[in-house]
Residue, then its C-alpha position, 0 to 999 in steps of 0.5 A: m083344811s086337809e080332810l072334811e066330811l061333805e054332802v055332794e049336791r050335784p054333778a059338775l065338771g071336775g067332780g061333784v059339787a059340795h060346800a065347805p064350812d066357810g061357804r066355798v064350793v068344793f069340787v069332789r072327784l070320785a064322789l056321786a050326787g047325794e053321797r056323804v063322803r070324807v074328802r082329802v083337799l088337793d088344792e085351794a083357791t079363793r073361791f073354790v076347793r078341789a078335793e077327792a073322796v077317800a071314804v064313802v060315809r053314805a053311798a048313792a044307789g049308782r055307786v059300783a066297785p071300779p072295774c079297773p084296779h088302778a082307779g081310786a084316790g091318789r091313783c090313776g087320773g085317766c078315768d073320773l067315773q069308774h065308780a058309777d054304774e052306766a045309768t049314773e054315768r050317763a045322767w052325770k054327763e047329761a047334767v054336766v053338758a046341760e049345765q055348761l051349755a046353759r051357763i056359758g052359752r045360754i042354751d037350753w039343752r034337754g037331750s040324752l046321751r047316745r051310747p056307742p055299740s061297743p062296750a066301754a072295756g077295750s074300746r079305746t084305740r089310742l092311749r097317750g102314756a107317761v113314763d116314770p123314772a124307772g121306764r115303766l109305762g102308765l098314766r099320770r095321777s089325778r092333778s099330779h105329775e107323778v106316774e101311776a105305772l100300769d100293767g094294762c089299761w081297762l079302757a084300752d084295746p086289748r092288743l095294746r096290753a103288751a106295751f105295759a110289760h116292757r120298759w121305755p127308758g129315755a121316752r117322755e111319752v109313749e102313744l099306743r095306737a091300735l087303729g084298724e086291723g093292722e099291727p099296733v104300734a107305739v110312738i115314742d116321744a123323746g122330746g125335742g120334737v123327735r117321734r118314732a114308731v116302734g113295736l109294742d116291745g119298744r123294738g124295731a122301726r115301724d112306718g106307723v101308718a094305719r089303714v082304717r076302714v070306716g063305712g066303706y071308705d079306707y083311710r090312711v092314718s100316719a103316726d103323727s095324724f089325729w084319729q078318734s080314740h074310741r073304736d066306734a067314734p069315726a063311723l058314728l061321727v061320719e053318720a051324724v055329720t052327714a045327716a046334720a049337713a043335709l047336703g045335696a048333689g052339686e053343693r059346696v062343703v068347707d071342712l075346717y080342721a079336716g084332719v085326714g079327711l074323715f068327713s071330707r071323703p064321704l061328703a065328697d060322694v054326697v055332693g058328687s063331681r058337680g060339687r066341691v069340698d075344700a078341706v083345711e088342715a094345719s098338720p102336714s102329716a094329716c094333709a098328706d094322709a088326706r090327699a091320699n084318702v081323697v085321691d079318687t075324688p078330684w073335686v076335693g081340695v086339701h089346703e095345708a093352712p091354719v084355720d084363721p079368720a083370713g082363711v075362713a074369708r077365702v074359702v067360706d061363702a053364703e052357699s057353703v056348708v061348713v063342717c068343723d071339728p076343732p081341738r078341745t080348745g074350740l074355734g081359734r081366735g076370731v074364727a067364729d066371727a069370721l064364720a058369722r061374716a061369711r054367713p054359710r047357710r049351715v055350720v056343723y060343729v063337732s066338739c069334744d068339750a061342752a064348754t068351748l062349744a057353748r062359747d062358740l055357739r053363743k058367738l054364732l047365735d048372737q050374730g044371726f045363726t039359729l041352733v037346729g040340732l045338738d046331739a051328745y055321744d058317749l065316746f069317752p066312757k068312764t070319764e066326764h067328757v062327751e062328743l057333741v055334734a051341733s048344727l046351725d043355720a044362718v038366719p037371713s039378714r034384712v038385706d038378704s030378705a029384701r034381695e030375695a023378695r026383689r028376685s021373687r017379684t022380678s022372676 
């Protein structure tokens, strides 16, 4: 098969679902549910085919002209939904999240996607670009190692546009960062673990340290430290996590995959000096930033360590509230089981991947937790990705219940 004309049936991660004449599922990028499209096959497997729409025979009502000139078949792979209006994009993402939660986690979710206040255009403050053989900066084409050279990125902060006017010889990747109100920088990855921060014209060494204010807190974020890419994400997620944690004064928090302390710092104020926050993070750069960011709250401890079962056993107990914001791959091997054994009274899980979230939630639900909240946020506009915040409570075991009953009788 090279080209086919297909009916797109429903949304899915990786493109709309259609069926080939031989019955195999076809994931069609750049198509919308209800459309009839002509597609080009990109690759085939035994049970499915990946393709992209090259022509629209019958368009859905929600189709629009992509606002970015680099979007389209065989072009930039950075955005999957440039061709959908806002309502269609939102419905697509809600359907994908619901399907993955149901299929992988056996979780019935009927929520709606919450949109950030900023418009999609110019909302991205971090962008990791590739460099083509001529030194031009761009993004990789869909399902390809080829680089689509860009003159700018529609999603990126306008301050980053200057970087696309320059050549970047010798660079493997260039991460553009416009965090906070300071000077934007480019972080060059030349391979071999060598990274250096320079100006957007490729010249002049920079320290790469940004100062970002979120909800009344000032954060130091170094060039090698993770920070949310959407302009509104830090404030929205701090608000969501704080509400979901439902903490009181004097309580104990364990912040796993804590990064630079985005959640640790405001949660420290909630629990106060009679409480305790333990932040666990593997990145040396992020830990250094976190220590600077919590320097005025000595009841926060920053632990430079991987998040693994042994570490969870050391810092989490039944009186803890656990906040975790792992990478897209989800909780590390054995971490969900370790959390289940430690039985913290509440777990607040921040995730940028519905599939790995569903996997990890299922493990916790099967081991005595109950899901009490799950919200989705549209923090990756024009892509299929969303940010999710789930909260779970430990269901008391029979032993716990019997112990509590004995306490009640003797008190």
